[in-house]
C-alpha positions as CSV (number, residue, x, y, z in Angstrom):
1,M,17.7,0.0,6.3
2,I,14.1,-0.4,5.7
3,N,12.4,-0.1,9.4
4,I,9.1,-2.1,9.9
5,V,6.6,-2.3,12.4
6,I,4.1,-5.1,12.9
7,I,0.8,-4.5,14.6
8,E,-1.1,-7.8,14.8
9,D,-3.0,-9.1,17.8
10,N,-1.4,-13.1,17.3
11,K,1.0,-13.2,19.0
12,Y,2.4,-16.4,17.0
13,M,1.7,-14.5,13.5
14,R,3.3,-11.8,15.3
15,E,6.6,-13.3,15.6
16,G,6.5,-15.2,12.6
17,W,7.0,-12.0,10.2
18,K,9.6,-10.3,12.7
19,T,11.6,-13.9,12.1
20,I,11.4,-13.8,8.4
21,L,11.8,-10.0,7.9
22,D,14.4,-9.5,10.5
23,F,16.7,-12.6,8.2
24,E,17.0,-10.2,5.6
25,R,20.1,-8.0,5.7
26,D,18.3,-4.4,4.9
27,F,15.3,-5.1,7.5
28,C,15.2,-4.5,10.6
29,V,11.7,-4.7,12.8
30,I,11.9,-2.2,15.3
31,A,8.7,-2.8,16.9
32,E,6.0,-4.9,17.2
33,Y,2.3,-4.4,18.9
34,E,-0.5,-5.9,19.6
35,S,-3.2,-3.1,19.0
36,C,-3.1,0.1,17.6
37,E,-3.3,1.8,20.7
38,D,-0.3,0.5,22.3
39,A,1.9,1.2,18.9
40,F,0.4,5.2,19.4
41,E,1.4,5.0,23.1
42,K,5.4,4.7,21.5
43,T,7.5,6.7,19.4
44,E,8.4,4.0,16.5
45,L,6.1,4.7,14.3
46,E,7.9,8.1,13.6
47,I,10.3,6.7,11.8
48,A,8.7,3.1,10.3
49,D,9.2,3.3,7.0
50,V,7.0,0.2,5.9
51,V,3.8,-0.7,8.9
52,L,2.1,-4.3,8.3
53,L,-1.6,-3.9,9.6
54,D,-4.0,-6.2,10.3
55,I,-7.4,-5.4,10.2
56,Q,-9.4,-6.6,13.1
57,L,-7.8,-5.9,16.0
58,P,-8.9,-5.5,19.7
59,G,-9.8,-1.7,19.9
60,M,-9.4,0.4,17.0
61,H,-9.4,-1.4,14.0
62,G,-6.7,-1.3,11.3
63,T,-9.1,0.2,8.9
64,E,-9.5,3.3,10.9
65,G,-5.6,2.9,12.6
66,V,-4.1,3.5,9.0
67,K,-5.4,7.2,9.2
68,F,-3.6,7.6,12.5
69,I,-0.6,6.0,11.3
70,R,-0.4,8.5,8.3
71,E,-1.1,11.3,10.7
72,I,2.4,10.6,12.3
73,N,3.9,9.6,9.9
74,P,3.3,10.7,6.1
75,D,5.9,9.0,4.8
76,A,5.3,5.5,6.5
77,V,3.8,2.9,3.8
78,V,1.3,0.7,5.5
79,M,0.3,-2.2,4.0
80,M,-2.6,-4.2,5.3
81,V,-2.1,-7.8,6.0
82,T,-5.3,-9.9,6.5
83,I,-7.6,-12.5,6.4
84,H,-9.9,-10.3,5.4
85,D,-10.9,-10.0,1.6
86,D,-14.0,-8.6,1.8
87,D,-14.7,-5.6,-0.6
88,E,-16.0,-3.2,1.7
89,R,-13.1,-3.3,4.2
90,I,-10.4,-3.3,1.2
91,F,-11.9,0.2,0.0
92,K,-12.4,1.3,3.4
93,A,-8.7,0.6,4.4
94,L,-7.2,2.0,0.6
95,K,-9.7,5.1,0.8
96,N,-7.8,5.6,4.4
97,G,-4.5,5.3,3.1
98,A,-3.0,1.8,2.9
99,M,-1.0,0.9,0.2
100,G,-1.2,-2.5,-0.1
101,Y,-3.5,-5.1,1.1
102,L,-1.8,-9.0,1.6
103,S,-3.4,-12.1,2.7
104,K,-2.1,-13.7,6.1
105,K,-1.6,-16.5,3.2
106,I,0.9,-15.1,1.9
107,S,4.2,-16.9,1.5
108,P,7.7,-15.4,3.1
109,E,9.0,-15.1,0.2
110,E,6.0,-13.0,-1.6
111,L,6.1,-11.1,2.1
112,I,9.9,-10.0,1.7
113,D,9.1,-9.0,-2.1
114,A,6.2,-6.8,-1.0
115,V,8.0,-4.8,1.6
116,R,10.7,-4.3,-0.2
117,S,8.5,-3.3,-3.4
118,A,6.2,-0.9,-1.4
119,N,9.3,1.1,0.1
120,E,10.5,1.2,-3.4
121,G,6.9,2.8,-4.2
122,G,5.2,-0.4,-5.3
123,S,1.4,-0.7,-3.9
124,P,1.6,-4.9,-3.7
125,M,-1.9,-6.7,-4.0
126,S,-2.4,-10.1,-3.1
127,P,-4.1,-11.4,-6.3
128,N,-7.4,-12.6,-5.2
129,I,-7.3,-8.7,-3.6
130,A,-5.9,-7.2,-6.7
131,R,-9.1,-8.7,-8.9
132,K,-11.9,-7.5,-6.4
133,V,-10.4,-4.0,-6.9
134,I,-10.4,-4.2,-10.2
135,N,-13.6,-5.9,-10.9
136,S,-15.2,-3.7,-8.6
137,F,-14.1,-0.2,-10.2
138,H,-14.7,-1.7,-13.8
139,S,-18.2,-2.6,-13.0
140,S,-18.9,1.2,-11.4
141,G,-19.3,4.3,-13.3
142,N,-18.1,5.6,-16.5
143,S,-15.0,7.7,-18.0
144,N,-15.4,11.4,-17.3
145,A,-13.8,14.2,-19.1
146,V,-10.0,13.5,-17.8
147,Q,-7.7,13.6,-20.5
148,L,-4.3,11.7,-19.6
149,S,-1.7,11.4,-22.6
150,D,-0.4,8.1,-23.5
151,T,2.9,8.4,-21.3
152,E,0.5,9.5,-18.3
153,S,-1.7,6.0,-19.2
154,K,1.5,4.4,-19.3
155,V,2.6,5.4,-16.0
156,L,-0.2,5.2,-14.1
157,K,-1.2,1.6,-15.3
158,L,2.2,0.6,-14.1
159,L,1.6,1.9,-10.6
160,A,-1.4,0.0,-10.8
161,E,0.1,-3.1,-11.2
162,G,2.3,-2.3,-8.3
163,D,5.6,-1.0,-9.8
164,S,8.2,1.0,-8.2
165,Y,9.0,4.6,-9.3
166,K,12.7,2.9,-10.2
167,G,10.6,-0.1,-12.2
168,I,8.6,2.2,-14.1
169,S,11.1,4.5,-15.0
170,K,12.8,1.7,-17.2
171,K,9.7,0.1,-18.8
172,V,8.6,3.8,-19.8
173,F,12.4,5.2,-20.7
174,L,12.4,7.9,-18.4
175,S,14.5,9.2,-15.5
176,V,12.6,8.4,-12.0
177,D,12.3,12.2,-11.7
178,G,10.4,12.0,-14.9
179,V,8.3,9.7,-13.4
180,R,7.5,11.6,-10.6
181,Y,6.9,14.5,-13.0
182,H,4.1,12.6,-14.5
183,I,2.9,11.2,-11.8
184,R,2.4,14.8,-10.0
185,N,0.5,15.6,-13.1
186,I,-1.6,12.7,-12.9
187,Y,-2.6,13.5,-9.7
188,T,-3.6,17.2,-10.5
189,K,-5.6,15.7,-13.3
190,L,-7.5,12.8,-11.1
191,E,-7.7,15.7,-8.4
192,V,-6.4,13.0,-5.9
193,S,-3.3,13.6,-3.3
194,N,-2.0,10.0,-3.3
195,K,-1.3,6.8,-5.0
196,S,-4.3,4.5,-3.9
197,E,-6.7,7.2,-4.6
198,A,-5.0,7.7,-8.3
199,V,-5.2,4.3,-8.9
200,A,-9.1,4.2,-7.5
201,K,-10.2,6.8,-9.7
202,A,-8.7,5.7,-12.7
203,L,-10.1,2.0,-12.5
204,R,-13.3,3.0,-11.8
205,N,-13.3,5.7,-14.4
206,K,-11.7,2.9,-17.1
207,L,-9.0,5.0,-17.5
208,I,-6.6,2.3,-17.5
């Protein structure tokens, strides 16, 4: 069962997401809040697998809230779900630990797929947001001295495209543990600590 927490100040949006997600047999929305502050007062974040987090919240904004959520539960996958797609908010959210960034225009089917993908190790992004991220990093910086093996480059490219560890393992003909081994090596070479930082640095330095 995938435990989901929703933090969204729009009551109708919040209830809509809950209805959509709770309909899936392997999903359970264990809590819903209208602000980060409300969520921090409770304990559900400690057992959440996936957190859907709005950016423009009353009080603490989601771009800051994601840092605290990751401190409370480092294993939780935080996905921003928002109407805002400006570069500054996107990169701040990703830098602070968000593992996905979805538009509120997303369809119910896409939301379900995104939650499931995120829980399996993917980093889902709405297409328009993914393009912004890629275009931004393509336009800044030059490649540095970091050298990735062919397999590491393939693994990192698939990771950037949102594939789960299991999905990557099938495409590069490795076990899931083998994929994890290569990802650990990639993190070491890039001097990063998570997928978001690895993908961002690789794109910025044109390694993939």
